[in-house]
C-alpha positions in Angstrom: 75.9 -30.8 -37.8 73.1 -29.1 -37.4 70.8 -30.6 -33.9 67.6 -29.8 -32.6 68.3 -28.0 -29.6 65.7 -26.4 -27.0 67.0 -23.3 -25.7 69.4 -23.3 -22.7 67.1 -20.9 -20.6 63.7 -22.6 -20.8 61.6 -23.1 -17.4 61.0 -27.3 -18.3 57.8 -28.5 -18.6 55.7 -30.5 -15.9 54.8 -33.4 -17.6 51.1 -32.9 -20.4 48.2 -35.4 -19.0 47.9 -38.0 -20.4 45.3 -40.6 -20.7 46.8 -44.2 -18.5 48.5 -42.3 -15.4 46.2 -44.0 -13.3 46.3 -47.1 -14.4 47.1 -49.7 -11.5 48.6 -52.8 -12.6 48.3 -56.7 -10.6 52.6 -57.9 -10.3 53.1 -61.6 -10.2 54.8 -61.0 -6.6 51.5 -59.8 -5.4 50.1 -56.1 -5.2 49.5 -53.9 -7.6 51.7 -50.5 -8.7 50.6 -47.4 -11.3 51.6 -49.1 -15.1 54.9 -47.3 -16.5 54.5 -46.9 -19.8 57.8 -46.6 -21.5 56.6 -47.9 -25.2 56.0 -44.1 -26.5 58.2 -45.5 -29.4 56.1 -48.2 -31.0 52.8 -45.8 -29.7 52.4 -42.9 -27.1 49.1 -42.3 -24.7 46.5 -40.5 -25.9 47.4 -36.5 -24.5 43.7 -35.8 -22.0 43.5 -32.6 -24.0 42.8 -34.5 -27.0 40.4 -37.3 -25.3 38.3 -34.2 -24.3 38.9 -32.7 -27.5 36.9 -36.1 -29.3 34.9 -36.4 -26.7 33.0 -33.1 -26.9 32.8 -33.4 -30.8 31.2 -37.1 -30.6 28.0 -36.4 -30.1 27.7 -34.2 -33.7 30.1 -36.8 -35.5 28.2 -36.8 -39.3 29.5 -37.8 -42.7 32.5 -35.5 -43.9 31.9 -33.7 -47.6 29.1 -35.6 -48.5 26.5 -34.1 -46.6 23.9 -31.2 -46.5 23.4 -31.7 -43.2 24.2 -29.5 -40.2 26.7 -32.1 -38.7 27.2 -33.2 -42.2 29.4 -29.6 -42.6 29.5 -29.4 -38.9 32.1 -31.9 -39.4 33.5 -31.5 -42.8 34.3 -28.1 -41.5 36.4 -29.3 -38.2 38.2 -31.9 -41.1 39.5 -29.6 -43.4 40.4 -27.1 -40.3 42.1 -30.0 -39.0 44.1 -30.3 -42.5 44.9 -26.4 -42.0 46.1 -27.4 -38.4 48.6 -30.0 -40.0 50.1 -27.4 -42.0 50.3 -24.9 -39.6 51.7 -27.3 -37.3 54.5 -28.3 -39.7 55.3 -24.9 -41.4 53.7 -25.9 -44.9 54.7 -23.9 -48.1 51.7 -22.5 -49.5 51.1 -24.8 -52.5 52.2 -28.1 -50.5 49.6 -30.6 -50.3 48.5 -31.6 -46.5 46.5 -35.4 -47.1 45.8 -37.7 -44.6 46.7 -41.7 -44.2 46.3 -43.9 -41.9 49.7 -43.7 -40.0 53.5 -42.8 -41.3 53.7 -46.7 -42.9 50.5 -45.7 -45.1 52.2 -42.4 -46.5 55.3 -43.1 -47.5 53.5 -45.9 -49.5 51.2 -43.9 -51.2 54.1 -42.0 -52.0 55.8 -44.7 -52.9 52.8 -45.4 -55.4 53.2 -41.3 -57.1 56.9 -41.7 -58.4 57.7 -40.2 -61.6 58.4 -42.9 -63.8 62.4 -43.7 -63.4 62.7 -42.4 -60.2 65.9 -43.7 -58.1 65.2 -44.1 -54.5 68.3 -43.6 -52.2 67.2 -44.9 -48.5 69.4 -45.6 -45.5 69.4 -49.7 -44.6 68.9 -48.1 -40.8 65.6 -47.1 -42.3 62.5 -48.3 -39.5 60.7 -50.6 -41.8 58.0 -48.2 -42.9 60.4 -46.1 -44.6 62.6 -49.0 -46.3 59.9 -51.5 -47.6 57.7 -49.2 -50.3 60.5 -48.6 -52.4 60.7 -52.5 -53.6 58.8 -51.2 -57.4 61.4 -48.6 -57.7 65.1 -48.8 -58.5 66.2 -48.4 -55.1 69.6 -48.3 -53.7 69.7 -49.0 -50.1 72.5 -47.2 -48.7 75.0 -48.4 -45.4 74.3 -47.6 -41.7 76.8 -44.4 -41.3 78.7 -44.2 -37.8 78.8 -40.1 -37.7 76.2 -37.7 -39.2 79.0 -36.8 -40.8 79.8 -40.2 -43.0 75.8 -40.0 -43.6 75.6 -36.9 -45.2 79.1 -38.3 -47.0 78.1 -41.2 -48.0 74.9 -40.0 -49.8 76.4 -37.3 -51.6 78.7 -40.3 -53.3 75.2 -42.2 -54.3 73.7 -39.2 -55.5 76.8 -38.2 -57.7 76.1 -41.3 -59.3 73.4 -41.2 -60.2 72.0 -40.4 -64.1 71.1 -36.7 -63.3 68.6 -36.8 -65.7 66.0 -38.5 -64.0 63.8 -38.3 -61.0 65.5 -39.0 -57.5 64.0 -39.1 -54.1 66.3 -39.9 -50.5 64.3 -41.1 -47.9 65.1 -40.8 -44.1 64.3 -40.5 -40.7 64.5 -37.9 -38.8 65.0 -39.5 -35.0 65.6 -43.6 -34.6 63.4 -45.9 -34.0 66.2 -47.7 -32.1 68.7 -45.7 -31.2 66.8 -42.1 -30.6 69.8 -40.4 -32.6 69.2 -37.3 -34.5 70.0 -37.5 -38.4 70.7 -34.0 -39.6 68.2 -33.9 -41.6 69.2 -29.8 -43.2 72.7 -31.5 -44.5 70.9 -34.7 -46.1 68.4 -32.3 -47.8 71.4 -29.8 -48.9 72.5 -32.4 -50.4 69.9 -33.8 -52.4 68.5 -31.0 -53.6 72.1 -30.3 -54.8 72.1 -33.4 -56.6 68.6 -32.7 -58.0 67.2 -35.0 -55.9 63.8 -34.9 -53.6 63.5 -36.2 -50.4 61.1 -37.0 -47.4 61.3 -37.1 -43.8 59.5 -39.8 -41.5 59.2 -37.4 -38.7 57.2 -40.6 -36.7 60.1 -40.6 -34.2 61.3 -37.0 -34.3 57.6 -35.2 -34.0 56.5 -36.1 -30.6 60.0 -34.7 -29.0 60.6 -31.5 -31.7 59.0 -29.4 -33.4 59.2 -30.4 -37.3 59.3 -27.2 -40.1 59.5 -28.0 -43.7 60.4 -24.7 -44.7 63.6 -24.7 -41.9 64.8 -28.3 -42.5 63.8 -28.0 -46.7 62.3 -31.2 -47.0 59.6 -31.8 -49.8 57.8 -34.2 -47.7 56.8 -34.7 -44.2 55.3 -38.2 -42.5 53.9 -39.1 -39.2 51.6 -41.1 -37.2 49.1 -39.1 -35.2 49.8 -42.4 -32.6 53.1 -41.4 -32.1 52.3 -37.8 -31.5 50.0 -38.7 -28.5 46.6 -38.7 -31.1 45.2 -42.6 -31.1 42.2 -43.2 -34.0 44.8 -44.8 -36.7 45.2 -41.8 -38.9 48.2 -40.4 -40.1 49.7 -37.0 -42.7 51.8 -37.2 -45.6 52.4 -33.0 -46.0 54.4 -31.5 -48.7 54.6 -30.8 -52.7 52.0 -30.9 -54.6 53.5 -31.8 -58.2 54.2 -35.6 -57.8 51.1 -36.3 -56.5 48.9 -34.0 -58.6 50.0 -35.9 -61.5 49.8 -39.8 -59.9 47.4 -42.6 -60.2 44.5 -42.0 -56.9 46.5 -44.3 -53.7 42.7 -46.0 -54.0 39.8 -45.8 -56.7 36.3 -44.9 -55.2 34.3 -42.1 -53.5 35.4 -38.8 -53.0 38.9 -39.1 -55.3 37.0 -38.7 -58.1 35.4 -35.9 -59.0 34.0 -36.7 -62.4 32.4 -39.9 -63.6 30.3 -40.7 -66.8 30.0 -43.9 -69.1 31.4 -44.2 -72.0 29.1 -45.8 -75.1 31.2 -48.9 -75.5 29.9 -49.2 -71.8 33.2 -49.0 -70.0 33.2 -45.3 -67.5 35.5 -42.2 -67.6 37.0 -40.6 -64.5 37.9 -37.4 -63.3 40.0 -36.8 -60.6 40.5 -34.3 -58.1 43.6 -32.5 -58.0 43.9 -31.7 -53.9 44.5 -33.3 -51.2 40.9 -35.5 -52.2 42.6 -37.4 -54.5 44.4 -39.5 -52.4 42.2 -40.1 -49.7 39.0 -41.7 -51.3 36.4 -43.4 -49.1 34.7 -42.0 -45.3 37.8 -40.4 -43.6 38.8 -40.9 -40.8 37.9 -37.2 -39.2 38.2 -37.8 -35.3 41.2 -39.6 -36.0 42.2 -36.3 -38.3 40.9 -34.2 -35.8 42.8 -36.0 -33.0 46.3 -35.4 -35.0 45.3 -31.2 -35.0 44.2 -31.7 -31.4 48.4 -32.9 -30.3 49.6 -30.2 -32.5 47.6 -27.5 -30.9 48.3 -28.9 -27.4 51.8 -29.6 -28.0 52.5 -25.8 -29.6 50.8 -23.9 -26.3 52.6 -26.7 -24.2 55.7 -24.7 -25.2 59.3 -27.1 -26.9 61.8 -24.9 -25.3 60.1 -26.6 -22.0 59.4 -30.1 -23.4 62.5 -30.5 -25.1 64.2 -29.6 -22.0 61.8 -31.9 -19.5 62.6 -35.0 -21.9 66.3 -34.3 -21.8 66.9 -34.1 -18.3 64.9 -37.5 -18.5 67.2 -38.7 -21.1 70.1 -37.9 -19.0 68.5 -39.9 -15.7 68.2 -43.4 -17.6 71.5 -43.0 -19.6 73.3 -42.3 -16.6 71.2 -45.1 -14.2 72.0 -47.4 -17.4 75.5 -46.7 -17.6 76.4 -47.5 -13.5 74.9 -51.5 -14.6 77.6 -53.2 -16.0 76.2 -55.9 -17.6 73.9 -53.2 -19.5 75.2 -52.1 -23.1 73.6 -49.3 -24.8 73.3 -49.4 -28.8 74.5 -46.4 -30.8 75.0 -45.3 -34.0 76.9 -42.1 -33.5 78.2 -42.1 -30.3 77.6 -41.4 -26.5 77.8 -38.0 -27.2 74.7 -37.5 -30.6 71.7 -36.1 -29.6 69.1 -37.6 -28.9 65.4 -38.3 -28.0 63.6 -40.2 -25.5 64.3 -43.7 -27.5 67.1 -45.7 -25.8 67.9 -49.5 -26.9 69.8 -51.8 -25.0 70.4 -55.6 -24.1 72.2 -57.1 -21.3 74.6 -59.1 -20.9 73.4 -63.2 -19.8 70.2 -62.1 -20.2 66.9 -63.3 -23.2 65.8 -59.7 -24.2 62.3 -60.8 -24.2 62.5 -62.6 -20.4 64.1 -59.3 -19.1 61.4 -56.9 -20.2 58.8 -60.1 -19.3 60.5 -59.6 -15.8 59.9 -55.8 -16.0 56.5 -55.9 -16.4 55.7 -58.6 -14.5 57.3 -57.6 -11.4 57.6 -54.4 -11.7 55.0 -52.9 -13.6 56.9 -50.9 -16.8 56.0 -51.9 -20.4 58.7 -51.6 -23.0 59.5 -53.3 -25.8 62.4 -56.0 -27.2 63.0 -57.7 -30.9 63.9 -56.1 -33.1 62.4 -53.2 -33.8 61.1 -53.0 -37.2 64.1 -51.9 -38.1 65.5 -55.9 -38.9 69.0 -54.9 -40.2 69.7 -51.8 -37.3 69.6 -53.5 -34.8 71.2 -56.5 -36.6 73.9 -54.3 -37.5 74.2 -52.4 -34.2 74.4 -56.5 -32.0 77.1 -57.4 -34.8 74.3 -60.6 -35.2 73.1 -62.7 -37.8 69.3 -63.4 -38.5 69.3 -66.4 -35.8 65.6 -67.6 -34.2 64.9 -66.5 -30.4 65.9 -68.9 -27.5 63.1 -69.9 -24.9 63.2 -67.0 -22.7 63.8 -69.3 -19.4 67.0 -69.0 -21.0 69.6 -66.5 -21.7 69.8 -66.1 -25.2 73.6 -65.4 -25.0 76.4 -67.0 -23.0 78.6 -63.6 -21.2 80.8 -62.4 -24.3 78.8 -63.8 -27.3 76.4 -61.6 -29.4 73.2 -60.5 -28.1 70.4 -61.2 -30.8 67.8 -59.2 -29.5 66.8 -55.7 -27.9 65.5 -54.2 -25.4 63.9 -50.7 -25.8 62.8 -47.9 -23.3 60.8 -44.4 -24.8 59.0 -41.9 -22.8 57.9 -38.5 -23.6 55.9 -35.6 -22.9 53.4 -37.5 -20.1 56.5 -39.6 -18.6 56.6 -39.1 -15.1 59.9 -39.3 -13.0 58.7 -41.8 -10.6 58.4 -44.0 -13.9 62.3 -42.8 -15.2 63.3 -44.0 -11.8 61.3 -47.1 -11.7 62.9 -48.5 -14.5 66.4 -47.8 -13.2 66.2 -49.6 -10.9 64.2 -52.5 -11.6 67.2 -52.9 -14.3 69.6 -52.8 -11.3 68.2 -55.3 -9.3 67.4 -57.6 -12.4 70.8 -57.5 -12.9 72.0 -57.8 -9.3 69.5 -60.1 -7.8 67.7 -61.8 -10.4 64.0 -62.5 -11.7 62.0 -63.2 -8.4 59.3 -65.4 -10.6 59.8 -68.5 -13.2 59.0 -67.9 -17.1 57.8 -69.2 -20.0 57.8 -69.1 -24.2 54.0 -69.0 -25.1 53.2 -68.2 -28.5 56.8 -66.8 -28.8 56.1 -64.6 -25.8 57.7 -64.6 -22.7 55.4 -64.7 -20.2 55.1 -65.0 -16.3 55.1 -69.3 -15.2 51.5 -69.6 -13.4 
């Protein structure tokens, strides 16, 4: 099975400068500490390079595609250059389109709206809700969670072999799990899809911030990702790939920018001629700063060097996993096993602890930000936990007695801007909380566990 790895002889990068690296937060036990942002899988901190680029452009902001003035022309050039930068970052083919959206979720919903009539969709139950749910208006087949990469390919091949061989079909798959961080066999899944006459879209929300994503090398038809996970704020995302289904579909949104020509009819209605370029699905004034921030992040990661970035992240992953392995009460969640290649996303449960309580204690007593819950991937997390849908208990009490199944999990995630000290502090905090317990009392407030006053 193919994996994404760094060359063994490449040097390790230093952490990239990110916003918030000097922020201090108060501890309930007294004093302050630098904030350890270890929730990159939800939203990564903005690269300082991105922020500086946006700040330099901000005084020159103007309307895009609609103005004759200098600032409008400059903003239009900046926006379209950002599109070209993203295309280069993804290794797009000559006739691919790059559409700017709001997020990965928005991108996949856009593609769902562009499916040809009668399209069959195949998606594993292990997907994030952003790639699990948009297809419900199509004929969708949900595939059971595989336990090895080989099983994933075999499961898809069996499902595709049973489909209507003459109709359109689409496979949707993640590049890296937002729960376990494990890398999926994208090339093999793409080969299986194409061998059975299907197309494939890659949810690269968790892959693109950690590894190079090349459409041609992976042989996927579309890629979707979000700027806020790629160290670029401002609520922008990307859908890039084949243009034919997108050109044939009705615009995702109807409005200015998507239309080339609008005329009144004698019966009082209107006739519309839509663009067949990316503008067809970008109605309204675009988020030029969001698009520019994504392009800036693409340049920054490329210039930093993927081999060094990946090598350093693998070191951090090894340190965290080794540290957690020394705490007997901790169980790391995995589909493919301990040896599976992965990015810096690790989910786990702690025997006898409510996950919300544990995460709250990490924040309040150690200044560490992690995630707890089901991570918008409910079927996957419940499969990994072996639990049925239930209501979370009060945060002050264990969610499950020793030996019983946990209901939720804790996720730690990191990336190109994470200092060594943050992961070391996290490992120390986990060990101390398990062996010594929390130093503070906690209560449930509006569904969240918070320190009691």
